[in-house]
N, C-alpha and C positions, 0 to 999 in steps of 0.2 A: 718541542718535545717529540720524541718518537713514540710509536705505538708500543703498548706493553706486549710482552711475549705471550703468545697464545691467545690474545684477544682477537675477536672477529673484526674484520675491517668494517668501518662505517660507510654505508652506501648512501649517497645523496642523490636525490632525483626529484622530478616535478610530479605534483599531484594532478592526476588527470580527472577532469569533470565531464560527465556525460551530458551533452546538450540535446540528446534525442528526445522527442515527445513521448510521454507515457501517461497512463491513467492511474489515479489514486482514488480510493474510496475512504471518505471521512464522514464522521457523524458529528453534527453540531446542533445546538438548541438555540432557538431564537423566538421571540414573541412577535407574532404577526398580527397587526391591527387590521382585521378585515373590515369592509364597509359596514357589515351588519353589527360587528362588535362596537365600532365607533358610534353607530346609530343608537345602540342600546345604552351606552355610557352617556351619550348626549341627552337621551330622554330622561334619565334619572335626575339630571341637574336642572331640568326645565320646570317652571311652574305650570299650573293647569292652563292658564291663558296662553302661555307659550306653546304648550303641547297642542292646544286647539288650533293655533296658527300653523304649527308643523303638520298636523293632520290635514288641514285644508290644502296645503301645498302637495302633500303626497296623494291626496284624492284627485287633485287636478292632473298630476303627472301619471298616475297609475290608473288605467280604466277599470281594473278589476277590484278597486277599492270603492266603497260607498259608506256613507254615514246613515244611521237609522234613528228615527225619532222614537218617542215612547210607544207608539202604536206599531212599531216594527217597520214602518214605511220609510222611504227615502226622504232625505232632508236633514236639516240640522237637528242634532239631538238636543233635547232640553232636559232630559232626566234619565239617562241610561248610563250604566257603568258599574263599577264595583260597589257592592252594597256595604262594604266596610267590615269591621270585625268588632266583637265585643270582648272585653277583658274579663277574666283572663282567657287567652287563646288556647285552643286545643294543643295537645302535645305534638300531634302530627300536623303541624301548621304547614303553610305553603312553602315551597322551596324559595330560597333567597335569590337575590339578583345575581350573586356570584355564580350560581349554577347556570343561569342563562348566559352570562358573559363567558363562561368557560366552555360552553358548547352543549350543555344539557338542555335539550329541547323540551322534555317533559311531555305530558299529554296536552294536546291542543284544547283550549276551553271550548265548551259547547256554545254555539252561537244562537241557540233557540231558547235561552233561559228567559223566563218571565220575570223581568226585573221589577215589574210593578207590584209583585207580591212579596217582595223582600220586607223583612220586619223593620229595617232601618233604611229609609230612602229619603234623601234630601236633595232636591234639585237646585237649591239656592239658599241664600242666607235668610230669606223671608219665611222659609218653612219652619224654622225654630222659633218658638216664643220664649221670651225671657220671663223669669219668675223665680220666686224663692224656693221652688221645689227642685232646683238643680237643673231645670231644662235649659236649653240653649238660649242665651241672651246676647244680642248684638249691641255693641257700642263702639265708640272710638271711630277708627277709620273705616270700619266696615259699612256703617250707616245704612242698614237695610230698611226698607219701608215696612211698616207694620202690616200692611195689607197689599194684595196684588194690585198692580196697576202700572202704567208707564212711568218711567223715570223722567220726571219733568226737568230735572237738572240737565239731562242730556240735550234738551232743546234750547238751553240758554245760550245767547250769543256770547262770543268771546269778549272779554273786557278789553277796552282800548289800551294801547300801550302808552307809556309816559310821553314818548315823542309825538304820537298822534294827538294826545290831549293838549300838549303845548302848541303844536303846529296849528291846530284848529283855533285856539285863542289868539295866537300871533297873527293868523290870517285875517282875523276880524279887527285887529287894532293897528297893524302895520302894513306898509306897502312899499314898493320900489326897492331901493338899495337897503333900507332899514330891515325889510322883511328877509332879504337874502342873507344879510349878516346875522340876523336873529336865527335863521335856519341853521347856519353853521354853529352858532352858539348852542342851540338845542341839540345838534348832533354830537356835541362834545360833552354832554351831560350823561353820567352813568346811571345805572338802575336805581341807585339810592337817591338821586337828585342832585348830585354835586358836579360842579364843573371841573373836569380833569385835565383840560388843556389850558396853558397859560394864555393870557390875553395877548401878550406880545407875539406869541406863535400864531395865534389866529389872525392878528393884523398882518403879519408877514405873509401868511398863506393867502389871504384875500387881497392883499395889496391896497389896504385902506388904512387911514390913520387909526391909531389906537383909541382916540377919543370916540370914533364911530363904533368901535367894538364895545367900549364901555357903555355907550348909550344903549346899544342893543342888549347888553347884559342887564342893565337896569330895567329895560322893558320886559325881559324874560323873568327877572326876579319879582316883577309885579304880577305875574300870572299865578293861576291856581295849579298846584297846591302852594301855599305860602312856605317859603324857605327853599324852593327849588332854585337851582343856579348858584347856590352858595359855594364858596371855594374852601371852606373849612367849617367845623362844627360851630365855632363862635359866630361866624357870619350867618349860619342857618338859624341859630337861636335868636340872633339880633333881628333878623327879618320877621320872625314870628312874634317877637316881643313888640316890634313896631306895629305890626298888624293888630295886635291886641291892645295897643295904646298903653303899654306898660314899660316902654323903654325910656326910663328916667335915668338921671346920672347914677343913682345907686345900682340899678339893674345893669347899666352899662359896665360899671366897675366889676360887678359880679361875673358877667359874661367874659370880661377880659382876664379874669383870674380863675378859669375853670380848673387849672392844675391845682390850685389851692383848695378848691371845692372837692376835687377828687381825693385829696389827702385828708379831708375832714377837719381842717384847722379852723374851727369856728371863731376863735378869738381874733385871728388875723383877718378873717373875712369881715368881722364886725368893724375892725379898725379901717380896713380898706374901703368898705362901703359906707361907713359912718352911720350904722343902724344898730338897734338893740336886738335882743334875742327874738322877740316876737316878729319884728319886721324881717329879719333874716330868714326866719322859718317860713314866712309867707312868700318871700322871694324865691326860696328854693322850691317850695311847693308849686309855684307858678312856672318855674323853669322846667320842672319834671313833667309838667303837662304838655310841653311842646314835643313835636315829633322830630327826632334827630335824623331820620331818614324819610323825608316826605315823598320821595319818588317810589318807595316800595309798595305803596298802596295801588299803583297802576301797573299794568302790563304783567308779564310773567305768564307761564303756562297755567292752565286751569288745573286745580288740584284733582288728582285721580284717586278715587276710593280704592283701597286695597281689597281685593277679592280673596276671601279665605280659600285655601286648598283643602283644609280638613275641618271637620266638625267633631267636637268632643262633648258628649252629653252624659248625664248621669243615667245609668241603667241598673236599677236595683241597688245592690251593694257594690257594683263595679262601674265601669265606664264603657261607653260605646264610642268607637272611633270609626269615622267613615269619611270618604272623599266627597268633595263638593261636585256632585254629578252634573250640576247645572253648567259647568264649564268644561265637561269632558264628553264629547260626542262618542256614540257607540260606533265602532268601526267594524264593518263586515266585508267578507270576501264574496264578490258576486260570482258565484260558481255557475249560475245559469248562463251568464254572458260568456264565461270561460268555455262552457260546453258548446255554445253556439259557434264561437270562434274555432274551437277544435274540430267541429263537424264540417266546417267549410274547407275550401281549397287552401292549402298552405304551401309555402316554400320553406326551404331549410332555415332561412333567416327569420321568417315569421314564426316558425315553431320555436326557435331559440329565444326570440323576443317574448313570446307568450309564456314560455317556461320561466324565464327570468321575472316577468311581471307577477306570475303566480307565486313564485318563491318569495319575492319581496313583499307581497301582500300577506302571505301567511306569517312571515317573520314579523312584520309590523304588528299584526294582531296579537301574536304571542308576546312581543316585547311590551306592548301597551298593557296587556293583562298582567304580566310579571311586574311592571312598574307600579300598577295599582296595589298589587299584593305586597310588594316590598315597602312602599310608602306607609301603608296601613300597619305593617308589621313593625317598622321602626317607630312610627308615631305611638303605637300601643305600648311599646317598651318605654318610651319617654314619659308617657302618662303614668305608667306603673312606677317608674323611678321617682317622678315628681308628684306623686299623689297628694302629698302634704300641701303643695302649692294650690292644686285645684280644690282642696277642701278648706284650707285656712288662709290662703293668700301667700304673698311673697315672703312673709316672715318665716314660713316653713319650707322655703326652697332649699334644696340640697345641692352640693357640688356635683357636677356631672361632666363626664368626658365622652368623647366619641368612641374611645377604645372600650369603655365600659359597656356602652350600648351595643357595640359591634360584637363583643364577646357574648352578650346575652342573647342576641338574635342569630348568631352564627354567620355573620357577614364580615367582609373586610372593612377596616376603618375608613378607607377611601370611599367605599360604597355608601357608608352611612353619611359621610361628609357631603357627597353629591345629593343624597336623598334629602338632607336637611337644608340645602341651599335654595334660596328663593321660594321657600314654602311658608305659608302662614296658617296658623291654627286658631280657630274660633271656639271659645268656650264661654261659660257664664260670666267669667271674669274679664272678658274682652278679647281682643285680637292680638296675637303674639306671633313673632317669627320663631320658627323651630330652633334657630340658633340661640334664641334668648334663654333656652333652658340649659344650655351648656355654659357653665361658669366655674371659675375657680372658687375656692372657699377657704375658710379658717376653721380651727378646731373649736369645739364647744366645751364649756366648762360648767360646773355646777352653779346654777343661778337661782334667783328667787322664783322665776317663772311668772312674775306678775304681768309682764307685757307679752306673754305668749312666746317666750324665747325657746331656743332649742333644748332638747334633752341632753343630758350629759353623755359624752361619748360620740354623739352624732356630729357629722360635719355640717358646717354652716356655709351657705352660698354667699358669694360676694354681694349679690343683689339683695339678700336679706339684711346684710350689714348696712348697705347703703340706705335701705328703707328705714332701718332703725335710726340711723343718723338723721335722716330727714325728719322723722317723728320727734326726736329729742330736740332738734334745733327749732322746729315749728312750735314746740311747747315750752321753750325756755323762758319766755316772758322778758321781764326787765333784767333778770339775772342771766347775762350771757355766759354760756358754757364754754370753757376753754377745751382744748383737745384732751388735756389730762382729765378734766371732769367728764368728758364724753367717754373716755376709756373706762373710768370707774362705773359710769351708768351702764355701759355695754357689758362689762364684766359681771355686774350684778344681775343682768338679765340672762347671762349664760353665753355671751359672745366673747370668745377668747381672742381679743385683738390687742395689738400694741399701738402705741401712740403714732408711730410713723404710718401704720396701716390706716388709722383713722384719718390722719392728715391727707393721705393719698386718696382715699375714698371720698372725703369731703370735697377735695378739689375736683375730683372727677365728676361729681354731680352738681358742680357750680355753686357751692356754698363757701362764702368767704371765711377768713379766720375770725377768731373772737374779737380781735382789734378792729377789723373792718366792719363787722356787724355792729359793734358798739358805736363806732363813728357814724354808721348809717342811721342808727336809732337816734343818736344825738342830733343829727341833721334833719330829723323828721321823717326818716325812712321807715 
């Protein structure tokens, strides 16, 4: 086709790109995680004991940092720190951790405060005495001594492991090749006391006949504790029955049919064992007295008592929340030493190092102070939200979320999550992790209120429902309650739960179904 008349001709050419260097000015936003910001975030998630270890490392690294005792001198602190807060807090409370993390330095706390004159000052769990007046009472894992004195449990020798216990006995009874084979057998026993390696594999590994390994296993099974070295549960119970001189043909058939016993089929068990109801009940009672995991009584790490990070005590019509100062040393900046170093001869590098050390020391003291304030602030709000729990117990516990606490204290939800991680609260009702108070819940309905149920319209915590289920099952007696019956009882008390919810909570707390509980009762459980 030709071009139209009067139309401008189309010019085709190449696009030229400039390859010459040039400068452009652009604006972008990005979040920079400075070392100080990372340190502040890390401190929020640490427990008091972990903070104590962190402070020890910083004091060793930074010569301008030192710890002070109660008298203000140097040395490990035994009772200094934040004195806590009483509920309700003042309207102009301390700034949150978000302000510190975002760069708001605030006023540096005074370092010459007389902490000994604070109204609420607890240096450890032993400072609070339990009683009916609402004062602090310790129980459970906290295990504080009622009076001052050394912790004698700390001087106890470590318990021997299962392997050491067995090797000591084997060395007294065996020798030569038999002892070497028995040592390999003992090394193949797990913590529960069961042999986890097949005999054929042990024989091939050692290059000895299988009969030699079987003799070594028989020697190990004769050691204390009885039942160790068994290859399954039936053999473990058989060894213990033989030791008790109760391994007759009837008991042997009962042990060989543990699957029937687990199903609770009494009639079939009586036919298999050839006994009546009374004899079967005695045999089952004898069997339940045996230890299914004989090795668990030896070895393992020593149980460490959980040290509370916070104390909650009754203060008039409110509550007093304070940190456990016995695990939080008071950190000071040694400005006298800084002045001495500044007055001496310095190089450019030494001045830069000294300035960096001073800035790091000042930041750490502010970060620790803000950590104390933030933890007390969040814990105070938790106590306020869950006041029914502290007054009446778990039956009055309410649903609570991190977002709800964050909105109340003016912090970010992630900050509240870090504050409540690895922290334990001690009150008159025991020792609880802060995460324990954050649970989902169900709605409450109009109930009789006979068992102290919730008021109509209030939310009910899942822990309160679980506690009610435990109470109902514990008091059911011979009339075993089905899930439908549990739903009716719970609804009558004001807990608006469905059958599937009851089944889920019942399984979560380790309570069997009504059929399983009925069979257990029939078998003498």
